[in-house]
N, CA, C and O of each residue as an XYZ file, in Angstrom:
292
protein
N     -12.603     -5.512    -25.965
C     -12.012     -4.986    -24.903
C     -11.215     -3.781    -25.173
O     -11.059     -3.455    -26.350
N     -10.679     -3.062    -24.215
C     -10.165     -1.704    -24.698
C      -8.948     -1.938    -24.273
O      -8.665     -3.004    -23.728
N      -7.746     -0.615    -24.540
C      -6.199     -0.982    -24.192
C      -6.265     -1.090    -23.102
O      -5.652     -2.013    -22.566
N      -7.118     -0.095    -22.256
C      -6.716     -0.151    -20.380
C      -7.310     -1.657    -19.755
O      -6.799     -2.308    -18.845
N      -8.535     -1.987    -20.531
C      -8.463     -3.233    -19.865
C      -8.002     -4.800    -20.017
O      -8.225     -5.790    -19.320
N      -7.070     -4.545    -21.545
C      -6.111     -5.435    -22.343
C      -4.922     -5.371    -21.061
O      -4.518     -6.428    -20.576
N      -4.530     -4.354    -20.686
C      -3.166     -4.073    -20.207
C      -3.660     -4.073    -18.842
O      -2.940     -3.255    -18.269
N      -4.490     -4.539    -18.009
C      -4.938     -4.599    -16.829
C      -5.072     -6.338    -16.449
O      -4.816     -6.961    -15.419
N      -5.680     -6.837    -18.013
C      -5.540     -8.387    -17.889
C      -3.731     -9.015    -17.337
O      -3.276     -9.749    -16.460
N      -3.293     -8.331    -18.276
C      -1.637     -9.050    -18.333
C      -1.011     -8.695    -16.992
O      -0.467     -9.425    -16.164
N      -1.223     -7.422    -16.995
C      -0.449     -7.099    -15.615
C      -1.165     -8.073    -14.042
O      -0.584     -8.309    -12.982
N      -2.602     -8.452    -14.474
C      -2.989     -9.480    -12.923
C      -2.395    -10.492    -13.147
O      -2.245    -11.234    -12.176
N      -1.749    -10.996    -14.646
C      -1.211    -12.418    -14.297
C       0.191    -12.376    -14.469
O       0.823    -13.141    -15.198
N       0.724    -11.342    -13.689
C       2.196    -11.270    -13.561
C       2.688    -11.391    -11.963
O       1.995    -10.852    -11.100
N       3.450    -11.846    -11.735
C       3.687    -12.150    -10.425
C       3.703    -10.725     -9.358
O       4.050     -9.730     -9.994
N       3.476    -10.507     -8.251
C       3.508     -9.218     -7.451
C       5.091     -8.356     -7.650
O       5.349     -7.154     -7.711
N       5.698     -9.217     -7.696
C       6.538     -8.283     -7.704
C       7.068     -7.664     -9.142
O       7.957     -6.814     -9.191
N       6.515     -8.112    -10.110
C       6.603     -7.446    -11.747
C       5.163     -6.707    -11.743
O       4.927     -5.860    -12.605
N       4.402     -6.974    -10.960
C       2.692     -6.026    -10.816
C       3.559     -4.237    -10.210
O       3.272     -3.126    -10.655
N       4.569     -4.550     -9.159
C       5.444     -3.785     -8.418
C       5.827     -2.948     -9.612
O       5.143     -1.935     -9.753
N       6.904     -3.185    -10.622
C       7.598     -3.100    -11.207
C       7.006     -2.399    -12.229
O       7.563     -1.411    -12.707
N       5.547     -2.940    -12.764
C       4.791     -2.086    -13.487
C       4.219     -1.009    -13.364
O       4.001     -0.205    -14.270
N       3.800     -0.859    -11.720
C       3.438      0.428    -11.508
C       4.861      1.844    -11.155
O       4.915      3.056    -11.365
N       5.200      1.476    -10.935
C       6.839      2.026    -10.897
C       7.345      2.850    -12.226
O       7.806      3.989    -12.288
N       7.087      1.827    -13.338
C       7.416      2.404    -14.457
C       6.112      3.511    -15.011
O       6.383      4.566    -15.585
N       4.900      3.131    -14.769
C       3.677      4.062    -15.089
C       4.088      5.244    -14.491
O       4.295      6.313    -15.066
N       4.210      4.967    -13.147
C       3.991      6.583    -11.937
C       5.538      7.151    -12.607
O       5.477      8.349    -12.884
N       6.876      6.516    -12.907
C       8.052      7.349    -13.625
C       7.567      8.157    -15.220
O       7.968      9.181    -15.773
N       6.340      6.938    -15.649
C       6.247      8.023    -17.218
C       5.582      9.000    -16.725
O       5.962     10.089    -17.156
N       4.419      9.052    -15.713
C       3.370     10.157    -15.320
C       4.309     11.014    -14.892
O       3.992     12.197    -15.020
N       5.739     10.721    -14.258
C       6.358     11.737    -13.562
C       6.187     12.020    -12.211
O       6.561     13.027    -11.609
N       5.474     10.862    -11.699
C       5.162     11.217    -10.288
C       5.746      9.753     -9.590
O       5.342      8.591     -9.614
N       7.113     10.567     -8.852
C       8.052      9.266     -7.831
C       7.023      8.662     -7.048
O       6.204      9.396     -6.494
N       6.940      7.187     -6.904
C       6.339      6.341     -5.845
C       7.041      7.087     -4.477
O       7.968      7.880     -4.641
N       6.626      6.831     -3.384
C       6.940      6.934     -1.762
C       6.658      5.792     -1.381
O       5.806      5.065     -1.891
N       7.480      5.492     -0.276
C       7.609      3.967      0.599
C       7.617      3.274      0.105
O       7.761      3.246     -1.117
N       7.394      1.982      1.167
C       8.487      0.512      0.658
C       7.581     -0.184     -0.450
O       6.468      0.311     -0.624
N       7.865     -1.029     -1.038
C       7.506     -1.979     -1.671
C       6.681     -3.008     -0.798
O       7.065     -3.289      0.337
N       5.583     -3.545     -1.325
C       4.570     -4.576     -0.809
C       5.411     -5.609     -0.552
O       5.246     -6.334      0.429
N       6.328     -5.758     -1.357
C       7.092     -7.088     -1.224
C       8.264     -7.275      0.099
O       8.600     -8.336      0.625
N       8.719     -5.958      0.408
C       9.481     -6.024      1.543
C       8.914     -5.902      2.743
O       9.493     -6.209      3.785
N       7.407     -5.314      2.661
C       6.491     -5.382      3.699
C       5.867     -7.053      4.137
O       5.206     -7.492      5.078
N       6.282     -7.456      3.302
C       5.094     -9.187      2.972
C       6.214     -9.882      4.447
O       5.804    -10.733      5.237
N       7.016     -9.523      4.475
C       8.150    -10.389      5.334
C       7.759    -10.080      7.106
O       8.305    -10.668      8.040
N       6.900     -9.227      7.208
C       5.978     -9.167      8.206
C       5.227     -9.335      8.571
O       4.891     -9.046      9.719
N       4.325    -10.140      7.383
C       3.096    -10.945      7.796
C       3.034    -11.706      8.704
O       3.930    -12.547      8.772
N       1.953    -11.705      9.751
C       1.472    -12.440     10.137
C       2.531    -12.686     11.472
O       2.581    -13.795     12.004
N       3.268    -11.678     11.897
C       4.132    -11.642     13.285
C       3.816    -11.048     14.511
O       4.404    -11.044     15.592
N       2.233    -10.289     13.930
C       1.481     -9.396     15.363
C       0.568    -10.216     16.178
O      -0.638    -10.293     15.944
N       1.004    -10.660     16.879
C       0.186    -11.492     17.762
C      -1.740    -10.565     17.611
O      -2.060     -9.398     17.385
N      -2.479    -11.709     17.851
C      -4.005    -10.745     18.010
C      -4.131     -9.882     19.075
O      -4.680     -8.809     18.827
N      -3.776    -10.078     20.141
C      -4.035     -8.889     21.413
C      -3.014     -7.987     20.981
O      -3.500     -6.861     21.086
N      -1.728     -7.904     20.506
C      -0.914     -6.373     20.036
C      -1.829     -6.067     18.899
O      -2.239     -4.906     18.908
N      -2.183     -6.696     18.080
C      -3.282     -6.041     16.648
C      -4.380     -5.546     17.246
O      -4.517     -4.400     16.817
N      -5.089     -5.760     17.880
C      -6.017     -5.097     18.496
C      -5.914     -4.116     19.221
O      -6.683     -3.156     19.267
N      -4.820     -4.321     19.923
C      -4.206     -3.200     21.191
C      -3.696     -2.060     20.099
O      -4.048     -0.925     20.422
N      -3.020     -2.134     19.008
C      -2.731     -1.135     17.882
C      -3.616     -0.727     17.591
O      -3.565      0.503     17.548
N      -5.089     -1.394     17.171
C      -6.352     -0.685     16.531
C      -6.887      0.563     17.214
O      -7.162      1.731     16.939
N      -6.896     -0.480     18.489
C      -7.477      0.319     19.342
C      -7.352      1.725     19.453
O      -8.222      2.569     19.666
N      -5.602      1.895     19.199
C      -5.048      3.093     20.130
C      -5.053      4.006     18.545
O      -4.906      5.211     18.744
N      -5.197      3.626     17.045
C      -5.066      4.017     16.061
C      -6.663      4.356     16.164
O      -6.954      5.146     15.266
N      -7.576      4.075     16.819
C      -9.068      4.438     16.248
C      -9.050      5.295     17.250
O      -9.647      6.292     16.844
N      -8.681      5.468     18.387
C      -9.089      6.771     19.736
C      -8.263      7.416     19.269
O      -8.812      8.502     19.080
N      -6.660      7.519     18.740
C      -6.423      8.985     18.453
C      -5.926      9.239     17.297
O      -5.444     10.370     17.252
N      -5.825      8.509     16.111
C      -5.171      9.111     14.867
C      -6.996      9.783     14.172
O      -8.092      9.224     14.197
N      -6.650     10.920     13.723
C      -7.342     11.769     13.049
C      -8.178     12.819     14.052
O      -9.315     13.277     13.939
N      -7.400     12.967     14.832
C      -8.331     13.610     16.109
C      -7.409     14.879     16.058
O      -6.205     14.765     15.827
N      -8.020     16.107     16.284
C      -7.976     17.432     16.024
C      -8.064     18.276     16.895
O      -9.115     18.897     17.054
N      -6.833     18.514     17.755
C      -7.073     19.730     18.607
C      -6.918     21.054     18.390
O      -5.872     21.687     18.248
N      -8.731     21.654     18.365
C      -8.235     23.292     17.865
C      -7.948     23.989     18.698
O      -8.226     25.172     18.501
N      -7.393     23.696     19.770
C      -6.284     24.622     20.539
C      -5.017     24.620     20.491
O      -4.416     25.447     21.177
N      -4.326     23.739     19.712
C      -3.105     23.096     19.326
C      -2.707     24.116     18.193
O      -1.496     24.267     18.029
N      -3.495     24.780     17.453
C      -2.936     25.537     16.415
C      -3.428     26.992     16.437
O      -3.030     27.791     15.590
C-alpha cells in the first residue's frame, strides 16, 4: 500500500465532520481555500423537499441551466 492509499484508508474511517477537516487542512496546505458550505451544514436539509417539488426543480434545471443565449453577449 502506498502513502496515498494509506491516508485514504485512514480518512475513510473518520466521521464525516473529521473528513471535512482533513479536506480543509489539505486545501490550506495547497494554498487553496475551500468555497461553499460544509456538507454537514447542508445535511439538515436532507429529505425536506417533497417529491413533486424535487421533480419540478429538476425539470427547471434541465430546461434552463446551461443554456446559452448567443444574442445576449
